[in-house]
Structures are given as C-alpha cells and as structure tokens.
N, C-alpha and C positions, 0 to 999 in steps of 0.2 A: 756297516754290516760285518766287515772283518773284525773290527774291534769288538762288536757285540758277541760274535762267535768265539773269539779268543777268551773273553771274560767268562762266558758261559762254560767254556772248557777248562776253567781254572787258571788261565793264563792272563796276564795283565800287561803285556808289552807288545807294541807294534813299532817297528823301526827303532827299537831300543828305547822307546818312550814309555814310561810307566803310566798306565791308564788309570786315572782317577776321575770321579765325576766332578766337573767344574762347578763352582758355586754359581748361583744365579747372577747373571750380569749381562751387560750389553755384549761383551765379548763371547759369552756362552751362546747367546742367540745368533751372533755372527758366525760362530764356529758350526752350529747346527746347520745353518743355511749353506755354509761352504762345504760341509761334509755331504749334505744331500745333493748339492749341485755336482760335486765330484763323483758321487755314486752314479748319478744319472749319466754323466759323461763317460764313465768307465763302462757302464752297461751298453751304451751306444757303441763304444769302440769294440766291445766283444762281438757285436753283430757283424763287424767288418772283418774279423779274423778269417784268413784264408785256410781252408782245411780240405780242399778238393783233392790234393795230392799228399800222400803220406810216405814216410820212409819205408814202411812195410810194403807199400804198393811197388816201390822200386825193387825191393828185395824179392818180392814174388815174381816180378818179371825176369830177374836174373836167374832165379832158381828154375823157373819154367824153361828158360833158354838152356840151362845145363841138364835138367832132368825131365823135361816135358810136363812138369807139374810144379806148383809152388811149394814143394816139399823136397826132402832129400830122396835119394834113390830108394825105392821099396825093394824088399827082398825078391819079389817075383819079377820085377822089372816090367810089369804090364803097362805102366804109364810112360815108361822111358824108351822101351824098345818095341819093334814091330814083331808080329807073330812069327814071321819067317824072314831070313836075310834076303830072299828074293825081292820082297817089297821094301824091307827095311833098308837095304843098301842100294836098291834101284834096279838091279839086274840089267837087262838091256831094253827095258820098256819105261821110258821117262813118264808116260802118262799114268802108270800104276805105281810109280815110285813114292814111297813115304819117307825117303831119306831126308834128313834135316829136321826130323821131329824133335831131336834133342842133340846137344853137343856130345853127350855120352853115347848115343846111338851111332853117330858118325865116327866117333873115335874107335868104337869096337869094329865097325865095318873096315876101317883102314888098317887095323892091327890084328885081324884074325884070319884063320884059314881052316880048312876041313879038319886037320889033325890037331889044331890048337897049339902048334909049335912055331907060329910065325915070329920072326925076329925083325920085322920091318919097322917096328916102332921102338923096340927095346934093345936092339943090338944083339941080344942073345935070347933064346926061347925061354918062356916062363912055363916050364913043365908042359902040360897039354891043356892049360886053362883057357887059352885064347880062342874060343869057339863062339860062333853065332848060329847055332842050329835052331834055337828058340829063345824066348824071352828070359828064361831062367839061366841058360848058358851065357847069354849076353850080359846079364847082371853079374855073373861070376867073373866073366872076362874083364868087365869094367873095374870091379873091385881089385882084380889082380894088376891091372894097368895103373891105377891111381898112384900107388907108392913109387912107381917107376918114372913118373913124370918129373922132369927137371924142376928143381926148386928155384924160384926167382924171388926177388924182393917184392914184398907185399905192396900192392898198389891200391890206393883208395879208388873205389868206383866213382868216376866222374864222367861227365859228358865227353870230355877230351879223351880219357883212357878207353872208353867204350868205342868212340869213333875211330881211334887208332887201331883197336883190335879188329873192327869191321873192315877197315881199309886193308889191313894186312891179310885178312882172310880172302877178300876179293882179289887182291894182287896175287896171292898164292894160287888161287883157283885159275886165274887167267894165265899165269906164267907156266903152269904145269900142263897146258894143253898139248896133247900128242896127236900125231896124224890119225890114229885110229879113233880118236874121240869124235871126229867129224862134227865139230862145233857144238857138241853136247856139253852140258854143264857137269863135267866130271872132275872131281877132286882126287888127286893121287898121281903117282908117277907111273902107274901101270899103263902101258900102251895098248889099251883094249877099250872096247865100248860096252863092256859088261862087268858088273860089280855085284858080287854075291857073298863075299867073305868066305868063299869056299875055294873052288878051283880058280875062280876069278877074284883073287884077293887084292888087297892094297888100294882100293879105290871106292868112291861113292858116286853114284849117278843121281843127280837131282833132276827135277822137272825142268822143262825148258823155261827160259826167261819170259816174263810177261811183257806187255807193252812198256816202253820206256826203259827196257833193260833191267827191270826189277827181278832180283833172284827170289824164287819161291821157296825160300828156306825158312822154316818156322822159327828156329832158334835165332836166326839172324834178325828176323822181324822183332822178336822179343827183346833182343839186345838194343835195337834202335828205339824201341818203345821205352825201354828203361832209361836210355840217354835223354829222350824227350821229357820224361817224367822228372829226371834229375834236374834238368834245366828249369822246368816249371816249379819244382820244389824250392830251388834256390831263389827264384823270384818271389815265391810265396813267403819264404822265411824272411827275406829282406823287408817285404811289406809288413809282415807281422811284427818284426823288430821295431819298425817305426811306430806302429800302433802301441807297442809295449812301452816305448819311451814316453809317449803321450799319456798313457795310463799312469806311469810313475809320476809324471808331473802333477797330475790331478791328485794322486795319493799324497804327495808331499805338500800340496796346497791344503788338503784336509788336515794333515797332521800339524802343520804350522798353525792353522786356525785353532786346533785343540790346545796347542802349547800356549797360544795367546789367551785362551779362555781359562786355562789352568793357572796361569800367572797373570792375573789382571793388572792392568796398568794402574798405578796409584792415582787417586783423584787429586787434582791440584786446584787451588783457589785462583780465581781470576786475578791478574796483577792489579794491585791497588793503584788508583789514579792519584797523582800528586795533589796535595791540598794547598790552597793559597791563603795565607794568613792575612786577616784584615788588619790594616794599620789603625792604631789608636788615634782617635780624633781628639784634639785639644780645643780649648776655648779660643786660643789665638788663631787656630786654623779657620774658625768660623768668621773671624774678623777680617781675614784677608780679602781685599777687594777682588772682585771677579775680573779676570783679564779678558777684555773684549777684543776679538781679533779684527 
C-alpha cells in the first residue's frame, strides 16, 4: 500500500529501492504473497499500539499544577487564583480554604501583603505590586515575581524529578511547623494560624489532611498524576518501540521479496546425466565360450 501511494504521488522509491513493476514470474507471485502477508501483519500490529497516555496529557497535568488549568496564566487570573485571599490563602478556616488550587496561587500568598511591598520572597520590595486583594491583583503579583525566581539548570520532567519536588515540598511543610500552627497544614515561617496575604502574610493554610495523611493540595495531586502518567508513557513507548521493530521486519521482508521479483533468478537446465558408451562387438567376441561358474 505504501508503495502504491508513493507511485501515485509521483515517487518511486521505498527504502531507497526504485519501484518498477516486475515481469510476470514465479518470483512476482511470491512477492505479491509476501507483501500481502506483511501488510496484514503490520495492520494487526497497528491495533496493538498503545495510545492511552500522550505527552500532551503529561504537559496538561503540569500546567494545571502551575496555573490551575492546562494553559498559561490568563490575564484576569480567574482560573489560577481565588476571588479573595481569605479563601485563596486559607485565612484561619481550613474547611473553607481553597489554598493549593495552583502553585502560582500559593506563591502569591507567601510573597504578598496589604501594601504590596513584601520582601519575604525577593529580599527587597518590588514597588507595590505584590498584592492579593483580588484575582487581577494576584495575577499582577505573580507576573512581577516570576522574573525574580532564582534560575536553575533546566531539568527534564521525569517521574524521579517530580517525586523529588513533591518530597521537598512535604519536608518543607513539616519542617516549618511553629507552635501557633497547632498541627494545621501551614506552609511558611509565620508563627500564626491565619494566612491572608494581608496583615497575616507569609503563609498558606491548607485543608486538614485526609485519611492516610494525604495532603488535600490540588497542585500536588496534579504533580503526582503527571509522574504516574510519565511512568505509564515510558512503558507505553517501550511497548510501541517493540511493535515498530516487528513492523520494520515485515516491511524488509516485503521489500526483499520485491527485489527478488525485480531481479528474477536465471533459469538453469538440469545437470546432464553421464552417458555410457556401448562397446563395439566383434565376431571373435561372439565365438568366445561362455564361462560357466
């Protein structure tokens, strides 16, 4: 089929072999049978290809962790930030807390205050831009913070690198517990049990942990889901590569059959059997007496 499509498109090569219609021969019939068998085998292999996890699905999970949606930060920040810092950063009511909806949201909670002049994340204040009064202000604050983030060597997203990031976050959360936190899930060095990016700045109050100690942090769940999908994608790619190699073998078999048909083997005559010369009989031979044993 590929050869047919190439020829119809004005191309006459497959695997660097010039395609010409073989003359009628036994090899041509054998080539046709081999090509058809290879085609059926490749079509069967195609049905086995794994496609349930895609690279884009992993990217979507990572972007959702960062921005609360599988896209970049929108100008209004409606998908990334909460309507108010009271719920966006948790305040003092874990049950109503929406903290953790995105990494960007929590970053602004940690780095903002009422006047917008917090230096807790940047060392020096960035004018008055670091505010979280509403979603628009939070988006502005995040865009001001991004250029100030320390540059590190680019790491490829893998199951291992994501797992390391999750482990570091959980360790930081646990290590920063202060007396005023009273066993609440509070991220930040502020010794307080209230977080609102205003008078109570520099912290984030998450919901209480569920059974088995699972942290109810949405972006953390998306990161872990991305890691699981990466693992599945790697297994899927390995399985598909094995199928691809088998498909290549079938293609090579078909091409070899075509080569044989294009260059038929010369016919050869069967090897002649040796002839035995009859001896000439003379009159004296007939006169010889028979030897009786």
